[in-house]
C-alpha positions in Angstrom: -3.1 -9.9 26.8 -2.3 -7.1 24.0 -4.0 -7.2 21.3 -1.6 -5.4 18.9 1.3 -6.0 17.0 4.0 -3.7 16.5 5.6 -2.5 13.1 9.3 -2.8 12.9 11.1 0.1 13.4 13.2 -0.1 9.9 10.4 -0.5 8.6 9.0 2.5 10.0 12.4 4.9 9.2 11.6 3.7 5.3 8.4 4.0 4.7 8.7 7.8 6.7 12.1 8.6 4.3 10.4 7.1 1.3 7.3 9.5 1.4 9.2 12.8 2.2 10.5 11.9 -0.9 7.4 10.8 -2.9 6.2 14.6 -1.5 9.3 16.0 -2.4 10.8 17.1 0.8 13.7 15.6 -0.1 14.4 16.2 -4.1 17.2 14.6 -6.6 20.4 15.4 -6.0 20.0 16.0 -2.2 22.1 14.6 0.6 19.6 12.7 3.5 21.1 13.2 6.6 23.8 11.3 7.9 22.7 7.9 9.4 23.9 9.1 12.6 21.3 12.3 12.2 18.9 9.6 11.5 19.5 7.9 14.7 19.0 11.1 16.4 16.0 12.2 14.3 14.2 8.5 14.6 15.9 7.2 17.5 16.5 4.0 16.7 19.9 2.4 16.5 22.8 2.6 13.4 21.6 -1.3 12.2 18.1 -0.1 12.2 18.5 3.0 9.8 21.3 0.7 7.6 18.2 -1.6 7.6 15.6 1.2 6.6 18.5 2.9 4.2 19.0 -0.4 2.1 15.5 -1.1 1.1 15.3 2.4 -0.5 18.5 1.4 -2.4 16.7 -1.8 -3.0 13.6 0.1 -4.5 16.2 3.0 -6.3 15.1 5.9 -4.3 18.5 6.4 -3.3 22.2 5.2 -4.0 24.9 4.9 -1.5 28.4 6.8 -2.8 31.7 6.5 -0.2 32.3 9.4 1.6 29.2 11.2 0.5 26.1 9.6 2.3 22.8 8.7 0.9 22.1 10.2 -2.4 18.1 10.9 -3.6 17.3 9.3 -6.9 14.1 10.6 -7.0 11.1 8.0 -7.5 12.1 5.3 -9.8 9.3 4.7 -12.7 7.1 2.1 -11.1 4.3 1.3 -8.7 5.2 -0.1 -4.8 1.9 -1.6 -4.1 3.5 -4.1 -2.5 4.5 -1.6 0.4 3.6 -1.1 4.1 2.5 2.4 3.0 0.1 1.6 0.5 0.0 3.1 -2.9 -0.6 6.1 -2.5 2.6 6.7 -0.3 4.5 5.4 -3.1 3.1 7.2 -5.9 2.3 10.4 -4.0 -0.7 12.2 -3.8 0.0 14.2 -6.6 0.5 11.8 -9.1 -2.8 9.9 -7.8 -6.2 10.1 -7.8 -9.2 7.6 -6.5 -12.7 7.0 -7.8 -15.1 4.5 -5.7 -17.1 2.6 -8.5 -18.9 0.8 -5.6 -19.3 2.7 -2.2 -18.2 1.3 1.4 -21.4 -1.2 2.3 -21.8 -3.8 4.9 -22.4 -7.0 3.0 -22.1 -11.2 3.7 -19.2 -13.1 2.4 -19.2 -14.6 -0.5 -15.1 -15.7 0.0 -11.5 -14.0 0.4 -10.5 -13.8 -2.7 -8.7 -17.6 -2.2 -7.3 -16.5 1.4 -9.1 -19.1 4.5 -11.8 -17.1 6.8 -12.7 -17.6 10.2 -16.0 -18.1 11.7 -15.5 -14.8 13.4 -15.3 -13.2 10.1 -17.2 -14.8 8.8 -20.3 -14.6 11.5 -19.6 -10.3 11.3 -19.6 -10.0 7.5 -17.9 -7.4 5.7 -18.0 -3.9 4.7 -16.7 -4.1 0.6 -16.0 -2.2 -1.1 -14.2 -1.2 -5.3 -11.8 1.5 -6.1 -10.3 2.9 -9.2 -6.6 4.5 -9.3 -5.3 6.2 -11.5 -1.5 7.3 -12.7 -0.6 10.7 -13.8 -4.7 10.6 -15.0 -4.2 7.2 -16.3 -6.5 4.1 -15.0 -3.6 1.5 -13.5 -5.6 -0.4 -10.4 -8.4 -1.9 -10.0 -9.2 -2.9 -6.2 -12.1 -4.4 -5.1 -11.4 -4.9 -1.2 -13.6 -6.6 1.9 -12.7 -5.1 5.5 -14.3 -7.0 8.5 -17.4 -5.5 9.7 -15.9 -5.2 12.7 -15.5 -2.2 15.6 -15.8 -0.3 11.8 -18.0 2.4 12.9 -19.8 4.8 10.5 -17.1 3.8 8.3 -19.3 3.0 4.8 -20.5 6.9 4.6 -16.4 8.5 5.1 -16.5 9.7 1.5 -13.0 8.6 0.1 -12.9 9.9 -3.1 -9.0 11.4 -3.9 -7.7 9.6 -1.0 -5.2 6.6 1.0 -7.8 3.9 2.7 -4.5 2.6 4.7 -5.1 6.5 6.5 -8.4 7.2 7.4 -7.6 3.3 9.1 -4.8 5.0 10.8 -6.2 8.4 11.6 -10.2 6.9 12.3 -9.0 3.8 13.7 -6.5 2.9 14.9 -5.4 0.3 12.5 -1.9 -0.1 10.4 -0.9 -2.7 8.5 2.1 -4.7 9.5 2.8 -6.7 6.9 0.7 -9.5 4.7 0.4 -12.7 2.3 0.4 -11.7 -1.5 -0.9 -14.3 -4.4 0.3 -12.8 -7.6 -0.8 -14.4 -11.4 -1.1 -13.2 -14.6 -4.7 -13.3 -16.5 -5.9 -11.5 -19.3 -8.5 -8.6 -18.9 -12.2 -9.3 -19.2 -15.5 -7.8 -18.1 -15.7 -5.0 -15.5 -11.4 -5.2 -15.6 -11.4 -4.6 -19.6 -13.5 -2.5 -19.0 -12.4 0.1 -16.0 -9.2 -0.3 -17.1 -9.8 0.6 -20.5 -7.9 -2.4 -22.0 -9.1 -4.3 -25.0 -9.9 -8.4 -24.1 -7.1 -10.3 -23.2 -4.7 -7.5 -22.1 -1.8 -8.7 -19.6 -2.9 -7.9 -16.6 -2.0 -8.5 -12.4 -3.9 -10.2 -10.7 -3.3 -9.6 -6.8 -5.3 -11.6 -4.1 -4.3 -9.6 -0.9 -4.0 -10.9 3.1 -2.7 -7.7 5.2 -1.9 -8.5 8.5 -2.7 -5.4 11.0 -2.0 -3.8 14.3 -4.6 -5.9 15.8 -4.9 -8.9 16.4 -6.7 -11.0 14.2 -8.0 -8.3 11.7 -7.3 -8.9 8.4 -7.6 -6.9 5.6 -8.9 -9.5 1.7 -8.6 -6.9 -1.3 -7.9 -8.2 -5.0 -6.0 -5.9 -7.3 -5.8 -6.0 -11.0 -2.9 -4.1 -12.8 -2.0 -2.8 -15.3 1.6 -2.9 -15.8 1.6 -1.9 -19.9 3.9 1.1 -18.3 5.0 0.9 -15.0 6.6 -2.4 -12.8 5.5 -3.2 -9.5 7.8 -3.3 -6.7 8.3 -3.4 -2.5 9.2 -4.1 1.0 6.9 -6.2 1.8 
């Protein structure tokens, strides 16, 4: 029996085109290839392409113009942390910096940000890490991540500064993010959140408790993200 789960084709196409826009391959005012051409490029059907393009329209990356096609609008003034591609893909590497506050370390589970853990997860322990993400040199995300310590050799020795966690998981461990559950709460900054995001006590921030599903059966990644959304809105096709 297979232990992998596939990501829907429309999501793969959506993430690829979005990355090309954030990386500047397609720039504001450019026309995307036609639907027929995108079908050939991505080896998918027209309904799949249309569903991917609809997601890009909804998030403001492109607009459709009758008789012309899909026109690139550029990168929205927001943060696509809710997307499958992750924050680096959404914002673009050139605009995002990542500082490691607590280097990856193996420890026992205390809790999983309100999500229930399986017996196996509890038995193997987790890899714990903390990161601070800067958008255009301003601290916007304080991220606490817990990964089950299952077949993750040498992860604690990897250098993750200014690197995408999703890319590292994909490259070294063949782990792809498929989707997930999120609980979004409004809270006031205090303690480490106030310190890391450089805001006053009580400053409104969003707290996201996340359980990310992967292509490996029963392998989930848990995180708690504090977001200073004073200048950025959150959006995403999840």
